[in-house]
C-alpha positions as CSV (number, residue, x, y, z in Angstrom):
1,X,-20.9,-22.8,13.9
2,X,-20.2,-19.2,12.9
3,X,-18.6,-18.5,9.5
4,X,-15.3,-16.6,9.5
5,X,-17.2,-13.5,8.1
6,X,-19.7,-13.6,11.0
7,X,-16.9,-13.9,13.5
8,X,-15.1,-10.9,12.0
9,X,-18.3,-8.8,12.0
10,X,-18.9,-9.8,15.6
11,X,-15.4,-8.7,16.6
12,X,-15.8,-5.4,14.9
13,X,-19.2,-4.8,16.7
14,X,-17.6,-5.6,20.0
15,X,-14.5,-3.4,19.5
16,X,-16.2,-0.4,17.8
17,X,-17.7,1.0,21.0
18,X,-14.4,0.8,22.8
19,X,-12.7,2.6,19.9
20,X,-15.4,5.3,19.8
21,X,-15.2,5.7,23.5
22,X,-11.4,6.1,23.4
23,X,-11.7,8.8,20.7
24,X,-14.4,10.7,22.5
25,X,-12.5,10.5,25.8
26,X,-9.4,12.0,24.1
27,X,-11.6,14.8,22.6
28,X,-13.3,15.5,25.9
29,X,-9.9,15.7,27.6
30,X,-8.6,18.1,25.0
31,X,-11.7,20.2,25.5
32,X,-11.0,20.4,29.2
33,X,-7.3,21.3,28.6
34,X,-8.4,23.9,26.0
35,X,-4.9,24.7,24.9
36,X,-1.8,23.4,23.2
37,X,1.6,25.1,23.1
38,X,3.5,24.7,19.8
39,X,7.2,25.6,19.2
40,X,7.7,25.7,15.5
41,X,9.6,27.0,12.5
42,X,6.4,27.5,10.5
43,X,6.0,31.0,9.2
44,X,3.3,33.2,10.8
45,X,1.3,33.3,7.6
46,X,1.3,29.5,7.2
47,X,0.4,29.0,10.9
48,X,-2.5,31.5,10.7
49,X,-4.0,29.4,7.8
50,X,-3.6,26.2,9.8
51,X,-4.9,27.7,13.0
52,X,-8.0,29.1,11.2
53,X,-8.8,25.6,10.0
54,X,-8.3,24.1,13.5
55,X,-10.5,26.7,15.1
56,X,-13.3,25.9,12.6
57,X,-13.2,22.2,13.6
58,X,-12.2,22.5,17.3
59,X,-13.4,26.0,18.5
60,X,-12.3,25.1,22.0
61,X,-8.7,24.5,21.2
62,X,-6.3,27.5,21.6
63,X,-3.0,26.9,19.9
64,X,-0.2,29.1,21.3
65,X,2.4,29.4,18.6
66,X,6.0,30.3,19.5
67,X,8.0,30.7,16.3
68,X,11.8,30.3,16.3
69,X,14.4,29.4,13.8
70,X,15.6,25.7,13.8
71,X,18.7,26.3,15.8
72,X,17.1,28.8,18.1
73,X,14.3,26.4,18.9
74,X,16.7,23.6,19.7
75,X,18.7,25.9,22.0
76,X,15.5,27.0,23.8
77,X,14.3,23.4,24.3
78,X,17.7,22.3,25.6
79,X,17.8,25.2,28.0
80,X,14.3,24.5,29.3
81,X,15.2,20.8,29.6
82,X,18.2,21.6,31.7
83,X,16.0,23.8,33.9
84,X,13.7,20.9,34.3
85,X,10.7,22.3,32.5
86,X,10.1,21.9,28.8
87,X,7.1,24.3,28.2
88,X,5.9,23.2,24.8
89,X,3.5,20.3,24.1
90,X,4.5,19.9,20.5
91,X,7.7,20.8,18.6
92,X,7.8,21.2,14.8
93,X,11.3,21.3,13.3
94,X,13.5,19.6,10.7
95,X,14.6,16.0,11.4
96,X,18.2,16.9,12.2
97,X,17.0,18.8,15.3
98,X,14.2,16.5,16.3
99,X,16.4,13.4,16.1
100,X,18.9,15.2,18.3
101,X,16.1,15.7,20.9
102,X,15.0,12.1,20.5
103,X,18.6,10.9,21.2
104,X,18.6,13.1,24.4
105,X,15.4,11.5,25.7
106,X,13.4,14.7,25.4
107,X,10.6,13.5,23.1
108,X,7.7,11.2,23.8
109,X,6.1,8.6,21.6
110,X,2.9,9.1,19.7
111,X,1.7,7.2,16.7
112,X,-1.3,8.9,15.1
113,X,-4.1,7.0,13.4
114,X,-3.3,9.2,10.4
115,X,0.2,7.7,10.0
116,X,-1.1,5.0,7.7
117,X,-1.9,7.6,5.0
118,X,1.6,9.1,4.9
119,X,4.6,8.6,2.7
120,X,7.1,6.1,4.2
121,X,9.6,8.9,4.6
122,X,7.3,10.5,7.1
123,X,7.4,7.7,9.7
124,X,9.8,7.2,12.5
125,X,10.0,3.5,13.2
126,X,10.3,4.2,16.9
127,X,7.3,6.5,17.0
128,X,9.0,9.7,18.3
129,X,8.3,12.0,15.3
130,X,6.1,12.1,12.2
131,X,6.6,14.1,9.1
132,X,4.0,16.7,8.1
133,X,5.7,18.2,5.0
134,X,8.8,17.6,2.9
135,X,11.0,19.8,0.8
136,X,13.5,18.6,-1.8
137,X,17.0,20.1,-2.3
138,X,17.5,20.6,-6.0
139,X,19.9,22.7,-8.1
140,X,18.6,26.1,-8.7
141,X,19.9,28.0,-11.7
142,X,19.5,31.4,-13.4
143,X,18.3,30.7,-16.9
144,X,19.9,33.9,-18.3
145,X,23.3,33.0,-17.0
146,X,23.5,29.2,-17.7
147,X,21.6,26.7,-19.8
148,X,19.9,23.7,-18.4
149,X,22.3,21.4,-20.3
150,X,25.3,22.9,-18.5
151,X,23.8,22.3,-15.0
152,X,25.3,19.2,-13.5
153,X,22.8,16.5,-12.4
154,X,25.3,14.6,-10.2
155,X,27.1,15.8,-7.1
156,X,30.5,15.0,-8.6
157,X,29.6,17.3,-11.5
158,X,29.8,20.3,-9.2
159,X,33.5,19.6,-8.7
160,X,34.2,20.7,-12.3
161,X,36.8,23.5,-12.3
162,X,34.8,25.5,-14.8
163,X,32.1,26.1,-12.1
164,X,34.6,27.5,-9.6
165,X,33.2,30.8,-8.1
166,X,29.8,30.3,-9.9
167,X,27.9,28.5,-7.1
168,X,26.1,29.6,-3.9
169,X,25.2,27.4,-0.9
170,X,23.1,27.9,2.2
171,X,25.4,28.5,5.2
172,X,22.7,28.3,7.8
173,X,22.6,24.5,8.2
174,X,24.8,21.5,7.4
175,X,22.2,19.7,5.2
176,X,24.7,19.2,2.4
177,X,27.3,17.6,4.6
178,X,24.9,15.5,6.7
179,X,23.2,14.3,3.5
180,X,26.5,13.5,1.8
181,X,27.8,11.7,4.9
182,X,24.6,9.5,5.1
183,X,24.7,8.8,1.3
184,X,28.4,8.0,1.0
185,X,29.6,7.4,4.5
186,X,31.2,9.8,6.9
187,X,34.7,9.7,5.6
188,X,33.8,10.1,1.9
189,X,31.1,12.6,2.7
190,X,33.5,14.9,4.5
191,X,36.1,14.4,1.8
192,X,33.5,15.4,-0.9
193,X,32.6,18.6,1.0
194,X,36.2,19.5,1.3
195,X,36.6,19.3,-2.5
196,X,33.3,21.2,-3.0
197,X,34.5,24.0,-0.6
198,X,37.5,24.5,-2.9
199,X,35.1,25.6,-5.6
200,X,35.0,29.0,-3.9
201,X,31.4,28.7,-2.9
202,X,29.4,31.8,-2.0
203,X,27.8,31.2,1.5
204,X,24.3,32.7,1.8
205,X,22.2,32.7,4.9
206,X,18.8,31.1,4.2
207,X,17.1,29.4,1.3
208,X,14.8,32.3,0.5
209,X,17.6,34.8,0.4
210,X,19.7,32.4,-1.8
211,X,16.8,32.1,-4.2
212,X,16.3,35.9,-4.3
213,X,20.0,36.5,-5.1
214,X,19.9,33.8,-7.8
215,X,17.0,35.6,-9.5
216,X,18.8,38.9,-9.3
217,X,21.8,37.3,-11.2
218,X,24.3,37.3,-8.3
219,X,25.4,33.8,-9.4
220,X,24.3,31.3,-11.9
221,X,23.8,28.3,-9.6
222,X,22.4,27.8,-6.1
223,X,23.4,24.4,-4.8
224,X,20.9,22.3,-2.9
225,X,18.1,24.8,-3.0
226,X,14.6,24.2,-1.7
227,X,12.5,23.4,-4.7
228,X,9.6,25.3,-3.2
229,X,11.6,28.5,-3.1
230,X,12.8,28.2,-6.7
231,X,9.4,27.2,-8.0
232,X,7.8,30.2,-6.2
233,X,10.3,32.6,-7.8
234,X,9.7,30.9,-11.2
235,X,6.0,31.3,-11.0
236,X,6.5,35.0,-10.3
237,X,8.3,35.3,-13.6
238,X,11.9,35.3,-12.3
239,X,14.6,33.9,-14.6
240,X,15.1,30.8,-12.5
241,X,14.5,27.1,-12.8
242,X,15.7,23.9,-11.1
243,X,17.3,20.6,-12.0
244,X,17.0,17.3,-10.3
245,X,20.0,15.7,-8.7
246,X,20.9,12.0,-8.3
247,X,19.5,11.5,-5.7
248,X,17.8,14.5,-4.3
249,X,18.5,15.2,-0.7
250,X,15.2,16.0,1.0
251,X,14.3,17.6,4.3
252,X,11.3,16.6,6.4
253,X,9.4,19.0,8.6
254,X,8.2,16.9,11.5
255,X,6.1,17.1,14.6
256,X,7.1,15.6,17.9
257,X,5.4,15.3,21.3
258,X,7.1,16.5,24.5
259,X,7.9,13.5,26.8
260,X,5.8,15.1,29.5
261,X,3.4,17.5,27.6
262,X,1.4,20.0,29.8
263,X,-1.6,19.4,27.5
264,X,-1.3,15.8,26.3
265,X,-4.8,15.3,24.7
266,X,-4.7,18.7,23.0
267,X,-1.2,17.9,21.7
268,X,-2.4,14.6,20.2
269,X,-5.5,16.3,18.7
270,X,-3.3,18.9,17.1
271,X,-1.0,16.4,15.5
272,X,-3.9,14.3,14.3
273,X,-5.4,17.4,12.6
274,X,-2.2,18.4,10.9
275,X,-1.8,14.9,9.4
276,X,-5.4,14.7,8.4
277,X,-6.4,15.2,4.8
278,X,-7.9,18.6,5.8
279,X,-4.8,19.7,7.6
280,X,-2.5,18.6,4.8
281,X,-4.6,20.4,2.2
282,X,-4.4,23.6,4.3
283,X,-0.6,23.3,4.5
284,X,-0.4,22.6,0.8
285,X,-2.2,25.9,0.1
286,X,0.5,27.7,2.1
287,X,3.2,26.4,-0.2
288,X,4.3,23.4,1.8
289,X,4.6,19.9,0.2
290,X,2.2,17.5,2.0
291,X,3.4,14.1,3.1
292,X,-0.1,12.6,3.0
293,X,-0.5,10.4,-0.1
294,X,-3.1,11.6,-2.5
295,X,-2.8,15.3,-1.5
296,X,-1.3,17.1,-4.4
297,X,1.1,20.1,-4.3
298,X,0.5,23.3,-6.2
299,X,3.0,22.2,-8.9
300,X,2.7,19.2,-11.2
301,X,6.5,19.3,-11.7
302,X,7.0,18.9,-8.0
303,X,4.3,16.2,-7.8
304,X,6.3,14.3,-10.4
305,X,9.5,14.9,-8.4
306,X,8.0,13.5,-5.2
307,X,6.6,10.5,-7.1
308,X,9.9,9.7,-8.8
309,X,11.3,7.9,-5.7
310,X,14.6,9.7,-6.4
311,X,14.7,11.1,-2.8
312,X,17.3,10.7,0.0
313,X,15.7,12.1,3.2
314,X,18.3,13.7,5.6
315,X,17.6,11.8,8.8
316,X,20.9,10.9,10.4
317,X,21.8,13.4,13.1
318,X,24.5,11.4,14.8
319,X,27.5,13.7,15.1
320,X,25.3,16.7,14.3
321,X,27.4,19.2,16.3
322,X,30.6,17.9,14.7
323,X,29.1,18.1,11.2
324,X,27.8,21.6,11.9
325,X,31.3,22.8,13.0
326,X,33.0,21.1,10.0
327,X,30.5,22.7,7.7
328,X,30.9,26.2,9.1
329,X,34.7,25.9,8.9
330,X,34.5,24.7,5.2
331,X,31.8,26.9,3.8
332,X,32.5,30.2,5.6
333,X,36.2,30.1,4.8
334,X,36.7,32.2,1.7
């Protein structure tokens, strides 16, 4: 009679050839396809670094990169879908937009073997998207204009009247409203944003622009700033720093497969590489915050922030269009 260990080893030996054949089959199919089309919000510089690494490992794979802003990409995909032909194999965007596509039946399922190495915040339970990088929305502040001790660490602290007219916020997307609605519930979340809007916020388009103006002394506080942008300015010697919130809203940059990808094997191979340790380290070198456990960022402070568990990923996209309109009406009204 076989021992349990012998049975287990026998099972592994039986299954291993099938696993290897499956992997080789996918690789050979990707080689035949020779291409993958990527719609993404990744900067050209970051993509070039990633593409260089992919080419070194898979010389046969040509990644056609079409870069668009988050909203522009969503509009393009929806337009193509209405025309009956979604041209991309893989879409990379923030979760608010990808979940919107998921809810409209545009995405396909794919669960990479690399998923088991990722942070829990990176995984869609239904298998329609997977996070490749994360950013955390913290409070940026100008160290010459306000001391750390005077920077609120709770969201209600920003409602203090003495901060009226002293804060900026990104007007490009409704992260703040969607995050607050998912944290406190829709009614209370909208009520909070109405109060915050009465603080005479300064709307600024884009996280990078908001960080630059903060460093220039245009305002003392930049609400819900990307920690990567503030940390980058700080490392360059700008008079800026950041403070953690309770909790910190965080945004996930995720990859999703087209429901009917023109190059399915190439698309899966691309996603596998981006999630691999090699791919995650390449993205880390471009300034992104990897979601693969054990791959450090370029900042010990950010590593500690990610390990703190004090994160609230913005995932809920239900009512996205409604939230976006409410947010615009509140923030752009001055």
